[in-house]
C-alpha positions in Angstrom: -2.8 9.8 -9.6 -1.5 7.1 -7.5 -1.4 6.8 -4.0 -0.7 3.6 -1.4 -2.7 2.4 1.7 -0.5 0.6 3.8 -2.3 -1.1 6.6 -1.8 -2.7 9.5 2.2 -2.9 8.4 4.1 -4.3 11.7 7.4 -4.0 10.4 9.5 -0.5 10.0 12.5 -2.5 7.8 9.0 -3.1 5.0 7.3 0.7 5.4 10.8 1.4 4.9 10.9 -0.2 1.7 7.0 0.4 0.2 8.6 4.7 1.4 12.0 4.0 -0.7 10.1 1.9 -4.2 7.2 4.6 -4.5 9.5 7.2 -4.5 10.9 5.5 -7.6 7.5 5.2 -8.8 6.2 8.2 -8.5 3.4 7.7 -5.5 1.6 10.6 -5.2 0.9 10.1 -0.6 1.1 7.5 1.3 -1.7 6.8 3.9 -0.5 4.7 7.1 -3.4 3.2 9.0 -4.0 0.5 12.1 -1.2 -0.6 13.2 1.5 0.5 10.5 4.0 2.9 11.8 4.9 6.7 10.9 8.3 7.6 10.0 7.8 9.9 12.9 7.3 8.8 16.5 4.7 10.2 18.4 7.6 13.5 19.8 7.8 14.4 16.0 11.0 12.4 15.9 12.7 10.1 13.4 12.5 6.4 13.7 16.0 5.2 12.2 13.7 1.2 11.6 12.9 3.2 9.4 14.5 6.4 7.7 17.6 3.5 7.4 15.6 0.9 5.1 14.2 4.4 3.2 17.0 5.9 2.5 15.1 9.3 3.0 12.0 8.4 0.9 9.6 8.8 3.4 11.6 13.1 3.8 10.3 13.4 0.3 6.8 11.7 -0.6 3.7 13.6 1.7 2.1 10.8 4.5 -0.8 10.6 6.2 -1.2 8.7 9.3 -5.1 7.9 9.1 -6.7 5.9 12.7 -9.7 4.9 10.9 -9.3 2.9 7.7 -13.4 2.8 6.7 -13.5 7.0 6.4 -10.7 6.9 4.7 -11.5 4.4 2.6 -15.4 6.2 2.6 -13.3 10.0 1.7 -11.2 8.3 -0.7 -14.0 7.3 -2.6 -15.6 10.2 -2.5 -13.4 12.2 -4.4 -14.0 9.5 -8.2 -10.8 8.0 -6.2 -10.5 4.2 -7.2 -9.5 1.0 -4.6 -7.3 -1.1 -5.4 -7.3 -4.0 -2.7 -3.1 -6.0 -3.3 -4.5 -9.5 -2.1 -6.2 -13.2 -2.9 -9.1 -13.6 -2.9 -12.2 -15.4 -4.9 -13.2 -11.9 -7.3 -9.4 -11.7 -7.4 -8.3 -10.5 -10.9 -4.6 -11.4 -12.6 -2.7 -8.2 -11.7 -1.4 -7.6 -15.3 -4.9 -6.7 -16.2 -5.3 -4.2 -14.2 -4.2 -0.3 -15.6 -4.6 3.1 -14.3 -7.2 6.1 -15.1 -7.7 8.8 -12.7 -6.6 8.9 -8.8 -6.5 4.9 -7.8 -5.1 3.7 -3.6 -3.7 0.8 -4.4 -3.9 -0.7 -0.7 -1.4 -3.0 0.3 -1.9 -5.4 4.6 -1.0 -7.0 7.3 1.7 -9.3 6.7 -0.1 -12.3 7.3 -3.1 -12.1 7.3 -3.9 -9.4 4.9 -6.8 -7.2 4.0 -10.3 -7.3 5.9 -12.9 -8.4 3.8 -14.0 -5.2 5.4 -11.7 -2.9 3.3 -12.1 -5.5 0.2 -15.5 -4.2 -0.3 -15.3 -1.1 -0.1 -12.8 -1.6 -3.0 -13.1 -1.6 -6.7 -10.4 -4.2 -8.0 -9.1 -7.0 -6.1 -5.5 -7.6 -7.5 -3.7 -10.0 -7.3 -0.1 -11.6 -8.0 0.2 -15.2 -9.3 2.2 -17.7 -6.9 4.0 -20.7 -9.2 6.4 -21.8 -6.1 4.9 -23.7 -3.6 4.1 -20.7 -1.2 1.0 -18.5 -1.8 2.3 -15.3 -0.6 5.3 -12.7 -1.2 6.6 -10.6 0.9 3.9 -6.9 1.1 7.7 -4.6 -0.1 8.0 -6.9 -2.5 4.4 -7.5 -4.0 3.3 -3.1 -3.4 6.6 -3.2 -5.6 5.7 -6.0 -8.4 2.1 -4.6 -8.2 3.0 -0.7 -8.5 5.5 -0.6 -11.7 3.6 -3.2 -13.7 0.0 -1.1 -13.0 2.3 2.2 -14.5 3.8 0.1 -16.8 6.9 1.4 -15.0 
């Protein structure tokens, strides 16, 4: 079973796109942490900016808002969930070498600065998508889709 953790994703469009991709890949749950927008506002009204891109996936994939990512990561580790960060780091391994065994959570982070060192330090695996062009990263929703489909061997 694979879950996603979206940490400090600013763009509602990226969140909606990740929900839609997660549905296609069979993700079991999405945790939204930090300032990542949720599919409903504080009054439980649908957020049209997420719904427009997610096309209903936000209604079929269970999601939870986790106000403190550190607490969430500790809870998941206590349940023997393997934490996989998608990030560039000196300890990163090629995402193509990552394979699933048991419960896993793929963590993706903020569009410009990525995941913090504190988060990376708690992860079991840091996976990176190699870049061949001049740009050093992909859009977070695109990177999430690439990693999910490869890790799940879809």
